[in-house]
C-alpha positions in Angstrom: -26.3 -25.2 -18.8 -26.7 -21.8 -16.9 -24.1 -22.9 -14.0 -21.6 -24.2 -17.7 -22.6 -20.2 -19.5 -22.5 -18.7 -16.0 -18.7 -20.4 -15.7 -17.7 -19.3 -19.1 -18.6 -15.3 -18.7 -16.6 -15.2 -15.7 -13.5 -16.8 -17.6 -13.9 -14.3 -20.4 -14.0 -11.4 -17.9 -11.2 -8.7 -17.4 -10.7 -6.4 -15.5 -9.6 -2.6 -16.2 -6.6 -2.7 -13.9 -5.4 -3.9 -10.1 -5.5 -1.5 -7.0 -1.7 -1.3 -6.3 -0.8 -0.3 -2.8 1.6 0.2 -0.1 1.5 -0.1 3.7 4.4 0.8 6.4 5.8 1.3 9.9 9.0 3.4 9.1 10.6 3.0 13.0 7.2 4.0 14.6 6.0 6.2 12.0 2.9 5.3 10.0 3.1 5.8 6.0 0.4 4.9 3.2 0.0 5.3 -0.4 -2.4 4.0 -3.0 -1.8 3.9 -7.0 -2.8 7.4 -8.5 -3.0 8.8 -4.8 -1.3 12.1 -4.6 1.6 10.8 -2.8 1.9 8.5 -6.0 4.7 10.5 -8.5 3.8 7.9 -11.8 0.6 9.0 -13.2 0.8 5.0 -14.7 -1.9 2.8 -13.6 -0.2 0.1 -11.2 3.3 1.6 -11.1 3.5 3.6 -7.5 6.3 5.5 -7.0 6.7 7.6 -4.1 9.3 10.6 -3.0 12.6 10.6 -1.9 12.1 11.6 1.7 13.4 10.8 5.5 10.6 8.8 7.9 11.5 9.3 11.7 15.3 9.5 10.9 15.6 6.3 7.9 16.0 7.9 4.6 14.6 6.3 1.8 15.5 7.3 -1.8 13.9 5.5 -4.8 11.1 3.5 -4.0 8.5 1.7 -6.9 6.4 -0.6 -6.6 4.4 -2.1 -9.9 1.6 -4.8 -10.5 1.2 -6.2 -14.0 -2.3 -8.4 -14.9 -1.9 -11.0 -17.9 -0.8 -14.1 -19.0 1.9 -13.7 -16.6 1.2 -11.8 -13.4 3.4 -10.3 -11.5 4.1 -7.7 -8.4 7.2 -6.5 -7.2 8.3 -3.8 -5.3 12.2 -2.2 -4.7 14.4 0.9 -3.2 17.6 2.4 -4.3 18.5 3.3 -0.7 17.3 2.7 2.6 19.3 4.1 5.7 19.5 4.4 9.2 20.2 8.2 10.1 19.8 7.9 13.8 22.4 6.8 16.9 19.8 3.8 17.8 18.6 0.8 15.7 15.9 1.2 13.5 12.8 -0.9 12.5 11.1 -1.6 9.1 7.9 -3.1 8.1 6.1 -2.9 4.7 3.6 -4.7 3.0 2.6 -4.1 -0.5 -0.7 -5.6 -2.2 -2.5 -5.6 -5.7 -6.1 -7.5 -6.6 -7.7 -8.3 -10.0 -4.6 -10.9 -11.2 -5.9 -12.9 -13.7 -6.5 -16.9 -12.5 -6.3 -19.4 -13.2 -3.2 -20.1 -11.3 -1.3 -23.3 -10.2 2.2 -22.1 -9.4 4.0 -19.3 -8.6 8.1 -17.8 -8.6 9.6 -15.7 -6.1 13.1 -13.8 -5.5 14.4 -11.5 -3.3 17.8 -9.7 -3.1 19.5 -6.8 -1.8 23.0 -5.6 -0.1 23.9 -4.8 3.5 26.6 -1.8 3.7 28.3 -0.7 7.1 24.9 -2.5 8.3 26.4 -5.8 10.5 24.1 -7.2 12.6 21.2 -5.4 10.6 18.2 -8.2 9.4 15.8 -8.3 6.6 12.5 -10.9 6.3 10.9 -11.6 3.0 7.2 -13.2 2.9 5.2 -13.8 -0.5 1.7 -14.2 -0.4 -1.3 -15.4 -2.8 -5.2 -15.2 -2.0 -7.4 -17.3 -4.3 -10.2 -14.8 -2.6 -8.3 -11.7 -4.2 -9.1 -9.8 -0.7 -6.5 -6.6 -1.1 -3.9 -6.4 1.3 -1.5 -3.5 2.5 -4.3 -1.8 4.7 -1.5 -1.5 7.3 2.0 -3.1 7.0 1.1 -6.2 8.4 -1.6 -7.2 6.5 -0.7 -10.3 4.2 -3.9 -12.2 3.1 -3.6 -15.8 1.2 -1.8 -18.6 2.1 2.6 -17.9 2.3 3.9 -19.3 -0.5 7.7 -18.2 0.4 10.2 -16.8 3.3 13.3 -15.9 3.9 15.7 -14.2 6.6 18.9 -13.1 6.6 21.3 -11.3 9.2 24.4 -9.2 8.1 27.6 -10.5 9.0 30.2 -8.4 6.9 30.4 -4.6 6.3 29.4 -5.4 2.2 27.0 -8.4 3.1 24.6 -9.6 -0.1 21.8 -12.0 -0.3 19.7 -13.5 -2.5 16.5 -15.6 -2.8 14.6 -17.2 -5.0 11.9 -20.6 -4.6 8.8 -21.6 -6.5 5.9 -22.6 -4.8 2.5 -24.6 -5.4 -0.2 -21.3 -6.1 -3.7 -22.7 -6.3 -6.3 -20.3 -7.7 -9.2 -21.4 -9.6 -9.8 -17.9 -10.6 -10.8 -15.8 -12.6 -8.9 -13.6 -10.4 -7.0 -13.5 -7.5 -4.6 -10.8 -5.0 -0.6 -11.3 -4.4 1.4 -9.6 -1.8 4.6 -8.5 -0.5 6.0 -8.6 3.3 9.5 -7.0 4.4 10.6 -5.9 7.8 14.1 -5.9 9.5 16.3 -3.7 11.1 19.1 -1.3 10.6 21.5 -1.1 13.1 22.5 2.1 15.0 24.6 4.8 13.4 27.8 5.4 15.5 27.6 9.4 13.8 30.4 8.9 11.4 29.9 10.5 7.9 29.9 7.6 4.9 29.3 5.1 7.5 25.6 5.0 7.7 24.0 1.2 8.2 22.0 1.0 4.5 20.4 -1.4 2.8 21.1 -1.2 -1.2 19.1 -2.3 -3.9 16.0 -4.4 -2.3 14.2 -5.5 -4.4 11.2 -8.7 -4.1 8.9 -9.9 -6.8 6.0 -12.6 -7.2 4.7 -14.0 -10.4 2.5 -16.2 -11.0 1.4 -17.0 -14.6 -1.6 -18.0 -15.7 -2.6 -21.1 -16.2 -4.2 -22.5 -19.9 -7.3 -24.2 -19.4 -7.1 -28.2 -20.4 -8.8 -29.3 -23.7 -11.8 -30.0 -21.6 -12.2 -26.9 -20.1 -12.2 -25.3 -23.3 -14.5 -27.3 -25.0 -17.2 -26.9 -22.0 -16.5 -22.7 -22.1 -17.4 -23.2 -26.1 -20.0 -25.6 -25.6 -21.5 -22.7 -22.9 -21.3 -19.8 -25.5 -23.0 -22.0 -28.0 -25.8 -22.7 -25.9 -26.4 -19.2 -25.1 -26.1 -18.6 -29.1 -28.6 -21.1 -30.1 -31.2 -19.9 -27.0 -30.8 -16.4 -28.2 -31.4 -18.1 -32.1 -35.2 -19.9 -30.9 -36.1 -16.2 -29.3 -35.5 -14.7 -32.6 -37.9 -17.5 -34.4 
């Protein structure tokens, strides 16, 4: 009975918010930001927005990350433009992670898209992770805990080269909470020095969504039984 009651209480518990953070290696320069730190321009919890800036010759415009824990748990990351202003190829590695998403979970949906502009030969890799142990990721750009749920790779072959990815994969997490992480890595080819022809990744977006599984009727009955047992024990103590 004690074990049953403990499981019921875990199921009913809910955290205040998830922890959202980003870690990056931008052409050899490290960058890190976490939700509600000074680097975060968005005061809302679970919405991480960094300032437009140039890091080691790579200009980043319009970067935003959002996490939501609830019936439809999701984690996404996007940037309006990432531009290489170097006369040599530039590398980019990103990790975005959040914890305390609501379990249990049995499946995941993933997507990613973007367009390379003036970037023939540029590449991108997108990866998606879920961790039933609820481990915080993105402590560094390669920190992606748990199991890989999806992966996509693309190389630009034209001056305006669009890519898109979507997938569904099993993700078993009994709960009550789990973490999710997104990884992005790739290269932007060298700029030729001509204004207006900078290699650019436009409209980069990446999302993982995990619906909270609805417990089976038998599970709900056990939870109700545990709560009734707790009430009965309290009633006996008051008599």
